[in-house]
C-alpha positions in Angstrom: 0.0 0.0 0.0 1.1 3.6 -0.4 1.2 4.9 3.2 3.7 4.2 5.9 1.7 4.4 9.1 -0.2 1.7 11.1 -3.5 3.4 10.5 -3.8 4.4 6.8 -6.9 6.6 7.3 -5.6 8.8 10.1 -1.8 8.6 10.2 -1.2 11.5 12.4 -3.3 10.2 15.3 -1.4 7.0 16.0 0.5 8.0 19.1 -2.4 9.7 20.9 -4.6 6.7 20.2 -2.1 4.2 21.8 -1.8 6.4 24.8 -5.6 6.5 25.0 -5.7 2.7 24.9 -3.3 2.5 27.9 -5.4 4.9 29.9 -8.6 3.1 28.9 -7.1 -0.3 29.9 -6.0 1.0 33.3 -9.4 2.5 34.0 -11.3 -0.5 32.8 -9.2 -3.1 34.6 -8.8 -1.0 37.8 -12.3 0.4 38.2 -14.9 -1.7 36.5 -13.7 -5.2 36.0 -14.8 -6.9 39.2 -18.4 -6.0 39.1 -18.6 -6.5 35.3 -17.0 -9.9 35.5 -19.4 -11.0 38.2 -22.3 -10.0 36.0 -20.9 -11.6 32.9 -20.0 -14.9 34.6 -23.5 -15.1 36.0 -24.9 -14.6 32.5 -22.7 -17.2 31.0 -23.6 -19.6 33.7 -27.3 -19.2 33.1 -27.2 -19.5 29.3 -24.1 -21.7 28.9 -22.9 -19.6 25.9 -19.3 -18.9 25.0 -18.6 -15.2 25.4 -16.6 -14.1 22.2 -15.4 -10.7 21.3 -14.9 -10.0 17.5 -13.0 -7.0 16.1 -15.3 -6.2 13.1 -18.0 -7.6 10.9 -16.1 -10.3 8.9 -14.8 -11.8 12.2 -18.2 -11.5 13.8 -19.8 -13.3 10.9 -17.4 -16.2 11.2 -18.0 -16.6 14.9 -21.8 -16.5 14.5 -21.8 -19.0 11.7 -19.5 -21.4 13.5 -20.7 -20.9 17.0 -24.4 -20.7 16.3 -26.6 -20.8 19.4 -23.6 -21.6 21.6 -21.9 -18.3 21.4 -22.6 -14.7 22.5 -20.7 -12.4 20.2 -19.7 -8.8 21.0 -18.5 -6.7 18.1 -16.0 -3.9 18.8 -16.9 -2.1 15.5 -20.4 -0.7 15.1 -22.3 -1.1 11.8 -21.3 1.8 9.5 -18.2 2.7 11.6 -14.9 2.9 9.8 -13.0 -0.1 11.2 -9.5 1.4 10.5 -10.3 4.4 12.7 -11.7 2.5 15.6 -10.9 3.9 19.1 -11.9 1.7 22.0 -13.9 2.7 25.1 -12.8 1.4 28.5 -15.6 -1.1 28.6 -14.6 -2.5 25.3 -11.0 -2.9 26.5 -12.2 -4.7 29.6 -14.4 -7.0 27.5 -11.2 -8.4 25.8 -9.8 -9.4 29.2 -13.0 -11.1 30.3 -13.9 -12.9 27.0 -13.7 -16.7 26.6 -12.3 -16.1 23.1 -11.2 -13.2 20.9 -11.3 -13.2 17.1 -9.5 -10.3 15.3 -7.3 -9.5 12.3 -3.9 -8.2 13.3 -2.8 -5.1 11.3 -6.2 -3.8 10.4 -7.1 -1.9 13.6 -4.1 -0.7 15.6 -6.3 0.1 18.6 -7.5 -3.5 18.8 -4.0 -4.9 18.3 -2.6 -2.8 21.2 -5.5 -3.6 23.5 -5.3 -7.3 22.9 -1.6 -7.2 23.5 -2.1 -5.5 26.9 -5.1 -7.4 28.0 -3.6 -10.9 28.2 -6.7 -12.3 26.5 -6.9 -16.1 26.2 -8.0 -18.2 23.3 -7.2 -15.6 20.7 -7.7 -16.2 16.9 -5.7 -13.8 14.7 -7.0 -14.2 11.2 -3.8 -12.8 9.8 -2.0 -15.9 11.0 -4.5 -18.3 9.6 -3.8 -17.8 5.9 -1.1 -16.3 3.8 -1.1 -12.5 3.4 0.5 -10.6 0.5 1.6 -7.1 -0.1 -0.5 -5.2 -2.6 -0.2 -1.7 -4.0 -2.6 0.6 -5.7 -2.5 -1.7 -8.7 -2.9 -5.5 -8.5 -2.6 -7.6 -11.6 -4.2 -10.9 -11.0 -2.7 -12.3 -14.2 0.9 -12.3 -12.9 0.2 -14.4 -9.8 3.7 -13.5 -8.8 5.2 -13.5 -5.3 4.0 -10.3 -3.6 5.7 -11.4 -0.3 3.8 -13.9 1.8 3.4 -13.2 5.4 2.2 -15.1 8.4 1.1 -11.9 10.0 1.6 -8.1 9.7 2.1 -5.0 11.7 0.7 -2.3 9.6 -1.5 -1.6 6.6 1.0 0.7 4.8 3.5 0.6 2.0 5.2 -2.7 1.9 2.9 -4.1 4.5 0.6 -7.1 4.0 -2.9 -6.4 2.7 -5.4 -7.4 5.4 -8.5 -7.7 3.2 -8.4 -11.5 3.1 -12.2 -12.0 3.7 -12.9 -10.7 0.1 -11.3 -13.9 -1.2 -13.7 -16.8 -0.4 -10.8 -19.3 -0.4 -8.8 -17.4 2.1 -11.8 -16.6 4.2 -12.5 -20.4 4.4 -9.0 -21.0 5.7 -9.6 -18.4 8.4 -12.9 -20.1 9.3 -11.0 -23.4 9.9 -8.7 -21.6 12.3 -11.5 -19.8 14.2 -13.2 -23.1 14.6 -10.1 -24.5 16.4 -10.0 -21.5 18.8 -13.7 -21.8 19.6 -13.4 -25.6 20.1 -10.4 -25.0 22.5 -12.5 -22.5 24.5 -15.6 -24.8 24.6 -14.5 -28.5 24.1 -18.0 -29.7 24.8 -19.3 -28.1 21.7 -16.4 -29.2 19.4 -18.5 -31.4 17.2 -21.2 -28.8 16.7 -18.6 -26.2 15.8 -17.0 -28.5 13.4 -20.3 -29.3 11.7 -21.1 -25.6 11.4 -17.6 -24.9 10.0 -18.0 -27.6 7.4 -21.3 -26.1 6.2 -19.7 -22.6 6.1 -16.6 -23.8 4.2 -18.8 -25.6 1.7 -20.8 -22.4 1.1 -17.6 -20.4 0.6 -16.5 -23.0 -1.9 -19.7 -22.6 -3.8 -19.3 -18.8 -3.7 -15.8 -19.2 -5.1 -17.2 -21.3 -8.0 -19.9 -18.6 -8.6 -17.2 -15.9 -9.0 -15.0 -18.1 -11.1 -17.8 -19.0 -13.5 -19.5 -15.6 -13.4 -16.3 -13.8 -14.4 -14.9 -16.3 -16.9 -16.3 -14.7 -20.1 -15.7 -11.0 -19.9 -14.8 -8.1 -22.2 -12.4 -6.5 -19.8 -10.1 -7.5 -16.9 -9.7 -4.1 -15.3 -11.8 -2.3 -12.7 -11.3 1.0 -10.9 -12.1 1.4 -7.2 -11.7 4.2 -4.7 -10.6 1.7 -2.0 -7.6 -0.6 -2.6 -9.3 -3.5 -0.8 -9.9 -6.0 -3.6 -6.3 -7.2 -4.3 -7.0 -10.8 -3.2 -10.2 -10.9 -5.2 -8.4 -9.6 -8.3 -5.7 -12.2 -7.9 -8.1 -15.1 -7.3 -10.1 -14.4 -10.5 -7.4 -13.0 -12.8 -8.5 -9.4 -12.7 -6.6 -6.1 -12.4 -7.6 -3.8 -9.6 -6.7 -0.1 -10.1 -7.2 1.9 -6.9 -7.8 5.6 -7.3 -5.5 6.7 -4.5 -4.7 3.8 -2.3 -6.3 2.7 1.0 -8.3 5.9 1.7 -11.6 5.8 -0.4 -12.1 9.5 0.1 -8.6 10.8 -0.7 -8.3 13.0 -3.8 -5.9 11.6 -6.4 -3.1 13.6 -8.0 -3.4 15.1 -11.4 -0.9 12.5 -12.6 -3.0 9.7 -11.3 -6.1 11.1 -13.0 -4.2 11.2 -16.2 -3.1 7.5 -15.7 -6.7 6.5 -14.9 -8.0 8.2 -18.0 -5.5 6.3 -20.2 -6.1 2.9 -18.6 -9.9 3.4 -18.8 -9.6 4.0 -22.5 -7.0 1.2 -23.1 -8.9 -1.5 -21.0 -12.5 -0.5 -21.9 -13.3 0.4 -18.3 -16.8 1.9 -17.9 -17.2 2.1 -14.1 -15.6 3.7 -11.0 -16.5 1.8 -7.9 -17.0 3.3 -4.4 -18.0 1.7 -1.1 -21.1 2.1 1.1 -19.6 3.5 4.3 -17.5 6.3 2.7 -18.5 9.3 0.7 -18.9 8.7 -3.1 -17.8 12.2 -3.9 -14.3 11.2 -5.1 -15.7 8.4 -7.3 -18.3 10.6 -8.8 -15.9 13.4 -9.5 -13.5 11.0 -11.3 -16.3 9.3 -13.1 -17.5 12.6 -14.3 -14.0 13.6 -15.5 -13.6 10.3 -17.4 -17.2 10.0 -18.6 -17.7 6.8 -16.7 -20.6 5.5 -14.5 -20.3 4.7 -10.8 -21.4 1.7 -8.8 -20.9 0.1 -5.4 -18.2 -2.5 -4.8 -18.5 -3.3 -1.1 -15.4 -4.2 0.9 -17.7 -5.7 3.5 -16.1 -4.1 6.5 -19.6 -3.7 8.0 -23.3 -4.2 7.2 -25.6 -1.2 7.2 -29.0 -0.2 5.9 -27.2 0.9 2.7 -25.6 -2.5 2.1 -26.8 -4.4 -0.9 -27.5 -7.5 1.2 -28.1 -8.6 4.8 -25.0 -10.7 5.3 -21.6 -11.6 3.9 -22.9 -14.0 1.2 -25.6 -11.6 -0.1 -23.2 -8.7 -0.3 -20.5 -10.8 -2.0 -23.1 -11.9 -4.7 -24.1 -8.3 -5.1 -20.4 -7.5 -5.7 -20.2 -10.3 -8.3 -23.2 -8.8 -10.1 -21.6 -5.4 -10.1 -18.3 -6.7 -11.4 -20.0 -8.8 -14.2 -21.8 -5.7 -15.4 -18.6 -3.5 -15.2 -16.4 -6.1 -17.0 -18.9 -7.0 -19.6 -19.2 -10.6 -18.5 -21.6 -12.8 -20.4 
């Protein structure tokens, strides 16, 4: 990616945020943990559910699908909230220490990474360690399938760092699901068989989704798509596409004059007719660029959260909506 800081959306605020985390952790653990723990333990004792904290929607979705009725899931990122910019409240920090299991993606949310490190949380599933991550820039050419630098984990979502958007590749997302299953089973061995059954169902659905994308994008007029958010590198590689991001990881950033010139040329050369934007960010940049290039706009959802504006109610529905949008933009038959 094209930025150097841990948080690509708000690079200047990194140090204050980490300081705030430390204060929040001290306040939460020192003032409110005892009474909160007693309340939560009583609740878990009554309903017998595993108390799981998930960092943002793609992790929440996995936990709910795998855990079913045997888990209680608390999400740290609210629907419609920009996950990269998340700042934790004291009660959220305390919830990590009390949880039976924690599921997150290291490198996407610096505030969460720091809080988990300080909390001493047990039974932690880091999605970044459950599949291979690669480094992607503003342009990802899925036809090269070269070595972009595999990683077992990563520390930042910046230039040279590993791309965290693994959930947009159904194959990688299935690998993460298998790892989350193991963590939940370790936390609740009595439900191991149920978790495994649910995981098998989920993985099969993800395999079917992968097949839909592969078949749906096979016969197309163009390979290239333009998006305001450089989130679709894994998807592009999986299906032999080329992602061109307007200005990197920030979907609202204004591109340089040189980048506009480059986009104009590639749109003409590769028969691009659409500039994609996402649901939880302003479409202003996409619409301005599309107007300059005489292109249309549409939504390609990075699925960082589900809102009333999402084109679907869950991961699978939104991914199929993304497939429909890509097929239209790429002239697939």
